[in-house]
KETORLO-566545 format. One record per residue: residue number from 1; residue in one letter; x, y, z of N, C-alpha, C in turn. Coordinates in nm, 3 decimals. Example, Ala and Ser with C-alpha at 12.3 -4.5 7.8 and 13.67 -1.06 7.14 Angstrom:
% KETORLO-566545
+-----+------+---------+---------+---------+---------+---------+---------+---------+---------+---------+
| seq | type |      nX |      nY |      nZ |     caX |     caY |     caZ |      cX |      cY |      cZ |
+-----+------+---------+---------+---------+---------+---------+---------+---------+---------+---------+
|   1 |    A |   1.319 |  -0.569 |   0.780 |   1.230 |  -0.450 |   0.780 |   1.320 |  -0.330 |   0.780 |
|   2 |    S |   1.285 |  -0.225 |   0.708 |   1.367 |  -0.106 |   0.714 |   1.290 |   0.003 |   0.787 |
+-----+------+---------+---------+---------+---------+---------+---------+---------+---------+---------+
END
This chain:
% KETORLO-566545
+-----+------+---------+---------+---------+---------+---------+---------+---------+---------+---------+
| seq | type |      nX |      nY |      nZ |     caX |     caY |     caZ |      cX |      cY |      cZ |
+-----+------+---------+---------+---------+---------+---------+---------+---------+---------+---------+
|   1 |    M |  -0.666 |   2.501 |  -2.041 |  -0.705 |   2.404 |  -2.126 |  -0.868 |   2.402 |  -2.123 |
|   2 |    D |  -0.923 |   2.358 |  -2.227 |  -1.065 |   2.373 |  -2.227 |  -1.144 |   2.234 |  -2.197 |
|   3 |    N |  -1.265 |   2.239 |  -2.163 |  -1.331 |   2.114 |  -2.125 |  -1.351 |   2.025 |  -2.234 |
|   4 |    K |  -1.356 |   2.066 |  -2.354 |  -1.364 |   1.975 |  -2.467 |  -1.239 |   1.891 |  -2.489 |
|   5 |    F |  -1.122 |   1.952 |  -2.467 |  -1.002 |   1.872 |  -2.463 |  -1.001 |   1.754 |  -2.366 |
|   6 |    F |  -1.052 |   1.794 |  -2.243 |  -1.054 |   1.691 |  -2.139 |  -1.160 |   1.584 |  -2.170 |
|   7 |    K |  -1.271 |   1.624 |  -2.224 |  -1.376 |   1.524 |  -2.266 |  -1.322 |   1.429 |  -2.368 |
|   8 |    N |  -1.251 |   1.478 |  -2.473 |  -1.197 |   1.401 |  -2.581 |  -1.100 |   1.306 |  -2.521 |
|   9 |    L |  -1.014 |   1.345 |  -2.428 |  -0.919 |   1.267 |  -2.359 |  -0.988 |   1.154 |  -2.285 |
|  10 |    E |  -1.102 |   1.189 |  -2.207 |  -1.180 |   1.089 |  -2.134 |  -1.230 |   0.982 |  -2.227 |
|  11 |    N |  -1.289 |   1.028 |  -2.340 |  -1.343 |   0.936 |  -2.433 |  -1.245 |   0.846 |  -2.500 |
|  12 |    K |  -1.121 |   0.888 |  -2.520 |  -1.025 |   0.818 |  -2.581 |  -0.955 |   0.710 |  -2.481 |
|  13 |    T |  -0.941 |   0.750 |  -2.363 |  -0.868 |   0.676 |  -2.257 |  -0.967 |   0.603 |  -2.162 |
|  14 |    G |  -1.092 |   0.651 |  -2.154 |  -1.183 |   0.592 |  -2.048 |  -1.145 |   0.635 |  -1.910 |
|  15 |    V |  -1.052 |   0.726 |  -1.893 |  -1.006 |   0.769 |  -1.761 |  -1.078 |   0.900 |  -1.730 |
|  16 |    N |  -1.145 |   0.910 |  -1.609 |  -1.211 |   1.026 |  -1.575 |  -1.107 |   1.134 |  -1.528 |
|  17 |    M |  -1.118 |   1.245 |  -1.590 |  -1.012 |   1.355 |  -1.571 |  -1.035 |   1.404 |  -1.424 |
|  18 |    N |  -1.153 |   1.405 |  -1.366 |  -1.168 |   1.447 |  -1.227 |  -1.086 |   1.362 |  -1.135 |
|  19 |    D |  -1.088 |   1.233 |  -1.166 |  -1.009 |   1.132 |  -1.078 |  -0.855 |   1.165 |  -1.099 |
|  20 |    V |  -0.813 |   1.191 |  -1.215 |  -0.667 |   1.222 |  -1.237 |  -0.623 |   1.347 |  -1.166 |
|  21 |    F |  -0.719 |   1.459 |  -1.174 |  -0.688 |   1.590 |  -1.099 |  -0.687 |   1.554 |  -0.949 |
|  22 |    S |  -0.784 |   1.480 |  -0.905 |  -0.789 |   1.447 |  -0.761 |  -0.657 |   1.373 |  -0.719 |
|  23 |    L |  -0.616 |   1.276 |  -0.800 |  -0.489 |   1.205 |  -0.768 |  -0.390 |   1.303 |  -0.762 |
|  24 |    A |  -0.362 |   1.391 |  -0.864 |  -0.255 |   1.485 |  -0.878 |  -0.253 |   1.582 |  -0.744 |
|  25 |    N |  -0.359 |   1.616 |  -0.705 |  -0.367 |   1.708 |  -0.595 |  -0.330 |   1.631 |  -0.465 |
|  26 |    S |  -0.360 |   1.504 |  -0.454 |  -0.327 |   1.426 |  -0.332 |  -0.179 |   1.396 |  -0.323 |
|  27 |    L |  -0.109 |   1.405 |  -0.450 |   0.038 |   1.376 |  -0.448 |   0.123 |   1.499 |  -0.398 |
|  28 |    Q |   0.060 |   1.608 |  -0.399 |   0.142 |   1.731 |  -0.349 |   0.169 |   1.713 |  -0.199 |
|  29 |    G |   0.299 |   1.726 |  -0.182 |   0.358 |   1.719 |  -0.041 |   0.347 |   1.567 |   0.018 |
|  30 |    A |   0.326 |   1.469 |  -0.059 |   0.322 |   1.337 |  -0.014 |   0.469 |   1.297 |   0.003 |
|  31 |    N |   0.489 |   1.193 |   0.102 |   0.618 |   1.149 |   0.129 |   0.645 |   1.019 |   0.052 |
|  32 |    F |   0.709 |   1.029 |  -0.051 |   0.739 |   0.911 |  -0.147 |   0.846 |   0.819 |  -0.100 |
|  33 |    K |   0.906 |   0.848 |   0.015 |   1.002 |   0.756 |   0.072 |   0.925 |   0.660 |   0.179 |
|  34 |    D |   0.794 |   0.688 |   0.199 |   0.714 |   0.605 |   0.283 |   0.647 |   0.501 |   0.198 |
|  35 |    E |   0.669 |   0.380 |   0.231 |   0.624 |   0.258 |   0.153 |   0.471 |   0.263 |   0.134 |
|  36 |    Q |   0.394 |   0.285 |   0.249 |   0.265 |   0.278 |   0.242 |   0.198 |   0.390 |   0.151 |
|  37 |    T |   0.254 |   0.506 |   0.151 |   0.207 |   0.616 |   0.069 |   0.225 |   0.577 |  -0.079 |
|  38 |    V |   0.345 |   0.520 |  -0.111 |   0.360 |   0.483 |  -0.249 |   0.270 |   0.366 |  -0.287 |
|  39 |    R |   0.242 |   0.270 |  -0.204 |   0.139 |   0.171 |  -0.231 |  -0.001 |   0.219 |  -0.255 |
|  40 |    N |  -0.036 |   0.319 |  -0.173 |  -0.166 |   0.379 |  -0.194 |  -0.173 |   0.450 |  -0.329 |
|  41 |    V |  -0.065 |   0.517 |  -0.370 |  -0.067 |   0.585 |  -0.501 |  -0.076 |   0.481 |  -0.620 |
|  42 |    I |   0.002 |   0.368 |  -0.606 |  -0.005 |   0.264 |  -0.710 |  -0.137 |   0.208 |  -0.721 |
|  43 |    Q |  -0.203 |   0.187 |  -0.601 |  -0.344 |   0.115 |  -0.607 |  -0.433 |   0.215 |  -0.656 |
|  44 |    R |  -0.422 |   0.342 |  -0.634 |  -0.516 |   0.435 |  -0.687 |  -0.510 |   0.464 |  -0.845 |
|  45 |    V |  -0.379 |   0.464 |  -0.883 |  -0.356 |   0.479 |  -1.024 |  -0.408 |   0.353 |  -1.101 |
|  46 |    S |  -0.389 |   0.240 |  -1.046 |  -0.441 |   0.109 |  -1.096 |  -0.594 |   0.127 |  -1.105 |
|  47 |    Q |  -0.673 |   0.167 |  -1.004 |  -0.803 |   0.183 |  -1.013 |  -0.848 |   0.276 |  -1.117 |
|  48 |    I |  -0.791 |   0.395 |  -1.115 |  -0.819 |   0.496 |  -1.221 |  -0.810 |   0.447 |  -1.363 |
|  49 |    A |  -0.699 |   0.379 |  -1.378 |  -0.663 |   0.330 |  -1.519 |  -0.740 |   0.195 |  -1.549 |
|  50 |    N |  -0.801 |   0.137 |  -1.450 |  -0.865 |   0.011 |  -1.465 |  -0.767 |  -0.100 |  -1.511 |
|  51 |    K |  -0.651 |  -0.094 |  -1.457 |  -0.536 |  -0.189 |  -1.488 |  -0.496 |  -0.255 |  -1.365 |
|  52 |    P |  -0.532 |  -0.386 |  -1.341 |  -0.491 |  -0.446 |  -1.219 |  -0.333 |  -0.459 |  -1.208 |
|  53 |    V |  -0.282 |  -0.439 |  -1.082 |  -0.143 |  -0.455 |  -1.064 |  -0.120 |  -0.583 |  -0.963 |
|  54 |    S |  -0.038 |  -0.665 |  -1.006 |  -0.008 |  -0.792 |  -0.919 |   0.061 |  -0.747 |  -0.803 |
|  55 |    K |   0.063 |  -0.823 |  -0.704 |   0.133 |  -0.800 |  -0.582 |   0.286 |  -0.785 |  -0.606 |
|  56 |    Q |   0.329 |  -0.876 |  -0.699 |   0.465 |  -0.882 |  -0.734 |   0.514 |  -0.753 |  -0.804 |
|  57 |    M |   0.429 |  -0.705 |  -0.895 |   0.459 |  -0.580 |  -0.968 |   0.448 |  -0.467 |  -0.872 |
|  58 |    E |   0.348 |  -0.464 |  -0.787 |   0.346 |  -0.357 |  -0.690 |   0.466 |  -0.348 |  -0.596 |
|  59 |    D |   0.519 |  -0.458 |  -0.557 |   0.636 |  -0.469 |  -0.468 |   0.755 |  -0.414 |  -0.541 |
|  60 |    K |   0.765 |  -0.450 |  -0.673 |   0.880 |  -0.402 |  -0.755 |   0.876 |  -0.247 |  -0.769 |
|  61 |    I |   0.753 |  -0.191 |  -0.799 |   0.739 |  -0.051 |  -0.824 |   0.770 |   0.019 |  -0.688 |
|  62 |    V |   0.712 |  -0.023 |  -0.578 |   0.742 |   0.033 |  -0.452 |   0.887 |   0.037 |  -0.412 |
|  63 |    K |   0.951 |  -0.068 |  -0.433 |   1.098 |  -0.084 |  -0.407 |   1.175 |   0.022 |  -0.494 |
|  64 |    S |   1.143 |   0.029 |  -0.612 |   1.211 |   0.115 |  -0.709 |   1.191 |   0.260 |  -0.666 |
|  65 |    I |   1.064 |   0.303 |  -0.630 |   1.044 |   0.445 |  -0.604 |   1.099 |   0.475 |  -0.458 |
|  66 |    V |   1.074 |   0.394 |  -0.357 |   1.116 |   0.415 |  -0.226 |   1.271 |   0.428 |  -0.217 |
|  67 |    N |   1.338 |   0.347 |  -0.294 |   1.484 |   0.348 |  -0.292 |   1.543 |   0.458 |  -0.384 |
|  68 |    G |   1.455 |   0.530 |  -0.446 |   1.503 |   0.643 |  -0.532 |   1.550 |   0.601 |  -0.667 |
|  69 |    D |   1.527 |   0.481 |  -0.711 |   1.568 |   0.438 |  -0.845 |   1.476 |   0.502 |  -0.954 |
|  70 |    E |   1.354 |   0.530 |  -0.918 |   1.264 |   0.590 |  -1.015 |   1.195 |   0.716 |  -0.950 |
|  71 |    K |   1.169 |   0.801 |  -1.027 |   1.093 |   0.919 |  -0.980 |   0.939 |   0.870 |  -0.978 |
|  72 |    L |   0.853 |   0.927 |  -0.900 |   0.718 |   0.900 |  -0.895 |   0.635 |   0.998 |  -0.979 |
|  73 |    D |   0.589 |   0.958 |  -1.090 |   0.492 |   1.026 |  -1.160 |   0.407 |   0.935 |  -1.240 |
|  74 |    L |   0.299 |   0.978 |  -1.299 |   0.205 |   0.887 |  -1.365 |   0.275 |   0.816 |  -1.479 |
|  75 |    S |   0.365 |   0.888 |  -1.556 |   0.421 |   0.819 |  -1.666 |   0.514 |   0.706 |  -1.617 |
|  76 |    T |   0.589 |   0.727 |  -1.522 |   0.675 |   0.617 |  -1.465 |   0.595 |   0.501 |  -1.429 |
|  77 |    I |   0.492 |   0.516 |  -1.344 |   0.404 |   0.415 |  -1.301 |   0.347 |   0.343 |  -1.417 |
|  78 |    S |   0.287 |   0.417 |  -1.512 |   0.224 |   0.358 |  -1.627 |   0.311 |   0.263 |  -1.704 |
|  79 |    K |   0.433 |   0.316 |  -1.722 |   0.537 |   0.237 |  -1.795 |   0.570 |   0.105 |  -1.722 |
|  80 |    M |   0.581 |   0.112 |  -1.583 |   0.616 |  -0.010 |  -1.503 |   0.497 |  -0.095 |  -1.501 |
|  81 |    M |   0.378 |  -0.047 |  -1.502 |   0.253 |  -0.133 |  -1.505 |   0.244 |  -0.200 |  -1.637 |
|  82 |    G |   0.284 |  -0.142 |  -1.740 |   0.278 |  -0.192 |  -1.871 |   0.376 |  -0.309 |  -1.902 |
|  83 |    K |   0.476 |  -0.316 |  -1.825 |   0.584 |  -0.425 |  -1.842 |   0.519 |  -0.557 |  -1.808 |
|  84 |    K |   0.548 |  -0.659 |  -1.884 |   0.499 |  -0.794 |  -1.854 |   0.604 |  -0.874 |  -1.788 |
+-----+------+---------+---------+---------+---------+---------+---------+---------+---------+---------+
END
């Protein structure tokens, strides 16, 4: 993919693609059965997306992922964060 594509994506979303790539790289080999790892990922996604996550929502996401109810990917977390 070319840089123009990513620049357009950054402009539309306000999300820095370098941050997204850095997050994706940090997820490789991570233990998603570890609660603290999952919390760190949620907090990092929240910061990158500039979308605050309440403690209650974080707990719900963590429980769902650690228990294997949900797979951990950016789409799943985004959907869960978008729920009111």
